[in-house]
C-alpha positions as a Markdown table, in Angstrom:
| # | Residue | x | y | z |
|---|---|---|---|---|
| 1 | Met | 69.9 | 56.9 | 91.7 |
| 2 | Thr | 72.5 | 59.6 | 92.3 |
| 3 | Tyr | 71.6 | 62.3 | 94.8 |
| 4 | Val | 73.2 | 65.6 | 93.8 |
| 5 | Ser | 72.8 | 68.7 | 95.9 |
| 6 | Tyr | 74.0 | 72.3 | 95.7 |
| 7 | Asn | 74.6 | 74.8 | 98.3 |
| 8 | Ile | 72.2 | 77.6 | 97.5 |
| 9 | Phe | 71.9 | 80.4 | 100.1 |
| 10 | Phe | 73.7 | 78.2 | 102.5 |
| 11 | Lys | 71.1 | 75.5 | 102.3 |
| 12 | Ser | 71.6 | 72.1 | 100.7 |
| 13 | Val | 69.0 | 71.6 | 97.9 |
| 14 | Ser | 68.6 | 68.7 | 95.5 |
| 15 | Phe | 67.8 | 69.0 | 91.8 |
| 16 | Ser | 64.5 | 67.3 | 92.5 |
| 17 | Gln | 63.6 | 69.9 | 95.1 |
| 18 | Leu | 64.6 | 72.8 | 92.8 |
| 19 | Asn | 62.5 | 71.3 | 90.0 |
| 20 | His | 59.5 | 70.9 | 92.3 |
| 21 | Thr | 60.0 | 74.5 | 93.5 |
| 22 | Tyr | 60.3 | 75.8 | 90.0 |
| 23 | Lys | 57.1 | 74.0 | 88.9 |
| 24 | Asn | 55.2 | 75.5 | 91.9 |
| 25 | Ile | 56.4 | 79.0 | 91.2 |
| 26 | Lys | 55.5 | 78.6 | 87.5 |
| 27 | Leu | 52.0 | 77.3 | 88.4 |
| 28 | Gln | 51.5 | 80.2 | 90.9 |
| 29 | Phe | 52.5 | 82.7 | 88.2 |
| 30 | Leu | 50.1 | 81.2 | 85.7 |
| 31 | Lys | 47.3 | 81.1 | 88.1 |
| 32 | Ser | 47.9 | 84.7 | 89.3 |
| 33 | Asn | 47.8 | 85.9 | 85.7 |
| 34 | Leu | 44.7 | 84.1 | 84.9 |
| 35 | Phe | 43.0 | 85.6 | 88.0 |
| 36 | Gln | 44.1 | 89.1 | 86.9 |
| 37 | Met | 42.4 | 88.6 | 83.6 |
| 38 | Asn | 39.0 | 90.2 | 83.0 |
| 39 | Phe | 35.9 | 88.1 | 82.2 |
| 40 | Pro | 32.9 | 90.5 | 82.1 |
| 41 | Ala | 29.8 | 88.7 | 83.2 |
| 42 | Ala | 27.6 | 90.5 | 80.7 |
| 43 | Leu | 29.3 | 88.9 | 77.8 |
| 44 | Lys | 29.0 | 85.4 | 76.2 |
| 45 | Tyr | 32.0 | 83.4 | 75.1 |
| 46 | Thr | 33.0 | 80.7 | 72.6 |
| 47 | Lys | 35.3 | 77.7 | 73.0 |
| 48 | Asp | 37.5 | 79.5 | 70.4 |
| 49 | His | 37.9 | 82.5 | 72.8 |
| 50 | Glu | 35.7 | 85.1 | 71.1 |
| 51 | Trp | 33.3 | 87.1 | 73.1 |
| 52 | Val | 29.9 | 88.5 | 72.2 |
| 53 | Lys | 28.1 | 91.5 | 73.7 |
| 54 | Leu | 24.5 | 91.9 | 72.6 |
| 55 | Asp | 23.8 | 95.6 | 72.1 |
| 56 | Gly | 20.2 | 96.0 | 71.1 |
| 57 | Asp | 19.8 | 93.8 | 68.0 |
| 58 | Val | 23.6 | 93.8 | 67.2 |
| 59 | Cys | 26.3 | 91.5 | 68.4 |
| 60 | Val | 29.7 | 93.2 | 69.1 |
| 61 | Ile | 32.4 | 90.6 | 68.8 |
| 62 | Gly | 36.1 | 90.4 | 69.8 |
| 63 | Ile | 38.6 | 88.1 | 71.4 |
| 64 | Ser | 38.8 | 87.5 | 75.1 |
| 65 | Asp | 41.4 | 88.8 | 77.4 |
| 66 | Tyr | 42.7 | 85.2 | 77.8 |
| 67 | Ala | 43.0 | 84.9 | 74.0 |
| 68 | Gln | 45.0 | 88.1 | 73.6 |
| 69 | Gly | 47.2 | 87.1 | 76.5 |
| 70 | Glu | 47.9 | 83.7 | 74.9 |
| 71 | Leu | 48.6 | 85.3 | 71.5 |
| 72 | Gly | 51.0 | 87.9 | 72.8 |
| 73 | Asp | 51.7 | 91.2 | 71.1 |
| 74 | Ile | 49.2 | 91.6 | 68.3 |
| 75 | Ile | 50.8 | 93.2 | 65.2 |
| 76 | Tyr | 48.2 | 92.8 | 62.5 |
| 77 | Leu | 44.5 | 91.9 | 62.0 |
| 78 | Asp | 43.1 | 90.7 | 58.7 |
| 79 | Ile | 39.3 | 90.7 | 58.7 |
| 80 | Thr | 38.4 | 89.0 | 55.4 |
| 81 | Ser | 34.6 | 89.3 | 55.8 |
| 82 | Asp | 33.1 | 92.5 | 54.4 |
| 83 | Thr | 30.4 | 94.8 | 55.7 |
| 84 | Gly | 27.1 | 93.6 | 54.3 |
| 85 | Ser | 28.1 | 90.0 | 53.9 |
| 86 | Asp | 26.3 | 87.1 | 55.6 |
| 87 | Val | 28.2 | 84.7 | 57.8 |
| 88 | Lys | 27.3 | 81.5 | 59.5 |
| 89 | Met | 28.3 | 80.5 | 63.1 |
| 90 | Gly | 31.8 | 79.1 | 62.9 |
| 91 | Asp | 32.8 | 80.8 | 59.7 |
| 92 | Val | 36.3 | 82.2 | 59.6 |
| 93 | Ile | 35.9 | 86.0 | 59.5 |
| 94 | Gly | 39.6 | 86.8 | 59.6 |
| 95 | Ser | 42.9 | 86.3 | 61.3 |
| 96 | Ile | 45.0 | 87.8 | 64.0 |
| 97 | Glu | 48.8 | 87.9 | 63.6 |
| 98 | Ala | 50.9 | 88.2 | 66.8 |
| 99 | Val | 54.6 | 88.0 | 67.4 |
| 100 | Lys | 54.1 | 84.4 | 68.5 |
| 101 | Thr | 51.6 | 83.0 | 66.0 |
| 102 | Val | 48.7 | 83.6 | 63.7 |
| 103 | Ser | 45.2 | 82.6 | 64.8 |
| 104 | Glu | 41.9 | 82.6 | 62.9 |
| 105 | Val | 38.9 | 84.5 | 64.2 |
| 106 | Tyr | 35.5 | 82.7 | 63.9 |
| 107 | Ser | 32.0 | 84.2 | 63.8 |
| 108 | Pro | 30.3 | 83.2 | 67.0 |
| 109 | Val | 26.9 | 83.8 | 65.5 |
| 110 | Ser | 25.1 | 83.7 | 62.1 |
| 111 | Gly | 24.0 | 86.9 | 60.6 |
| 112 | Asn | 24.9 | 90.0 | 58.6 |
| 113 | Ile | 28.1 | 92.0 | 59.2 |
| 114 | Ile | 27.2 | 95.6 | 59.7 |
| 115 | Glu | 30.5 | 97.0 | 60.8 |
| 116 | Val | 34.2 | 96.1 | 61.0 |
| 117 | Asn | 36.4 | 98.0 | 63.5 |
| 118 | Thr | 38.9 | 99.7 | 61.1 |
| 119 | Gly | 40.6 | 101.5 | 63.9 |
| 120 | Ile | 42.3 | 98.3 | 64.9 |
| 121 | Asn | 44.2 | 98.3 | 61.7 |
| 122 | Asp | 46.0 | 101.5 | 62.7 |
| 123 | Asn | 46.5 | 100.4 | 66.2 |
| 124 | Pro | 46.3 | 96.5 | 66.5 |
| 125 | Ser | 47.8 | 96.5 | 70.0 |
| 126 | Ile | 44.5 | 98.0 | 71.2 |
| 127 | Val | 43.2 | 94.4 | 71.1 |
| 128 | Asn | 45.9 | 93.6 | 73.8 |
| 129 | Thr | 45.2 | 96.6 | 76.0 |
| 130 | Asp | 41.5 | 96.9 | 75.7 |
| 131 | Pro | 39.9 | 93.7 | 74.2 |
| 132 | Tyr | 36.4 | 94.4 | 75.5 |
| 133 | Asn | 36.0 | 98.0 | 74.5 |
| 134 | Asp | 38.0 | 99.7 | 71.8 |
| 135 | Gly | 39.5 | 96.3 | 70.7 |
| 136 | Trp | 36.3 | 94.9 | 69.4 |
| 137 | Ile | 36.6 | 93.4 | 65.9 |
| 138 | Ile | 33.3 | 93.1 | 64.1 |
| 139 | Lys | 29.5 | 93.8 | 64.6 |
| 140 | Ile | 26.9 | 91.4 | 63.3 |
| 141 | Arg | 23.1 | 91.6 | 63.2 |
| 142 | Pro | 22.3 | 88.0 | 64.3 |
| 143 | Ser | 19.8 | 86.0 | 62.3 |
| 144 | Asn | 19.4 | 83.3 | 65.0 |
| 145 | Met | 19.1 | 84.6 | 68.6 |
| 146 | Asp | 19.2 | 81.0 | 69.9 |
| 147 | Glu | 22.9 | 80.8 | 69.0 |
| 148 | Ile | 23.7 | 83.6 | 71.4 |
| 149 | Asn | 21.8 | 81.9 | 74.2 |
| 150 | Asn | 23.8 | 78.7 | 73.6 |
| 151 | Leu | 27.2 | 80.5 | 74.1 |
| 152 | Met | 29.0 | 80.2 | 77.4 |
| 153 | Asp | 28.6 | 82.6 | 80.2 |
| 154 | Ser | 31.7 | 84.0 | 82.0 |
| 155 | Glu | 31.6 | 81.2 | 84.7 |
| 156 | Ala | 31.5 | 78.4 | 82.1 |
| 157 | Tyr | 34.2 | 80.2 | 80.1 |
| 158 | Lys | 36.5 | 80.4 | 83.1 |
| 159 | Ala | 36.0 | 76.7 | 83.8 |
| 160 | Leu | 37.0 | 76.0 | 80.2 |
| 161 | Ile | 40.3 | 77.8 | 80.5 |
| 162 | Gly | 40.9 | 76.5 | 84.0 |
| 163 | Val | 40.3 | 79.5 | 86.2 |
């Protein structure tokens, strides 16, 4: 094995030390960003990174802060389910197009769609900047309340994503 070193800031450092330092810095950066993310305790979460807020007898649904961060800059939302239609838990209700990728959005509960947030069509970046308030995607009147109870709380969701 050849040992190569460079003189950086007047200190001899090997490639292996640089690689180890880089990995540590990258890990610290990723952890610090995850800790800065918002995970409201009042919400429920899915393994697919949707959140659910029960507001009376209506579920307000969006994507988590973690999901929007992973997607990057959101440029378009295509909600294919219409107001008045029934959906089942796990059904695809639309997709989110970001600079990096396109991702499907799933219904976290079964029920009837009562409203779609059309404001996000005019300003899709609101999902990046305010995912839990103005960036909500759809409202569903649930047909099975047990489905909501079976979703993850914020602590379980944080464990899922490694925070």
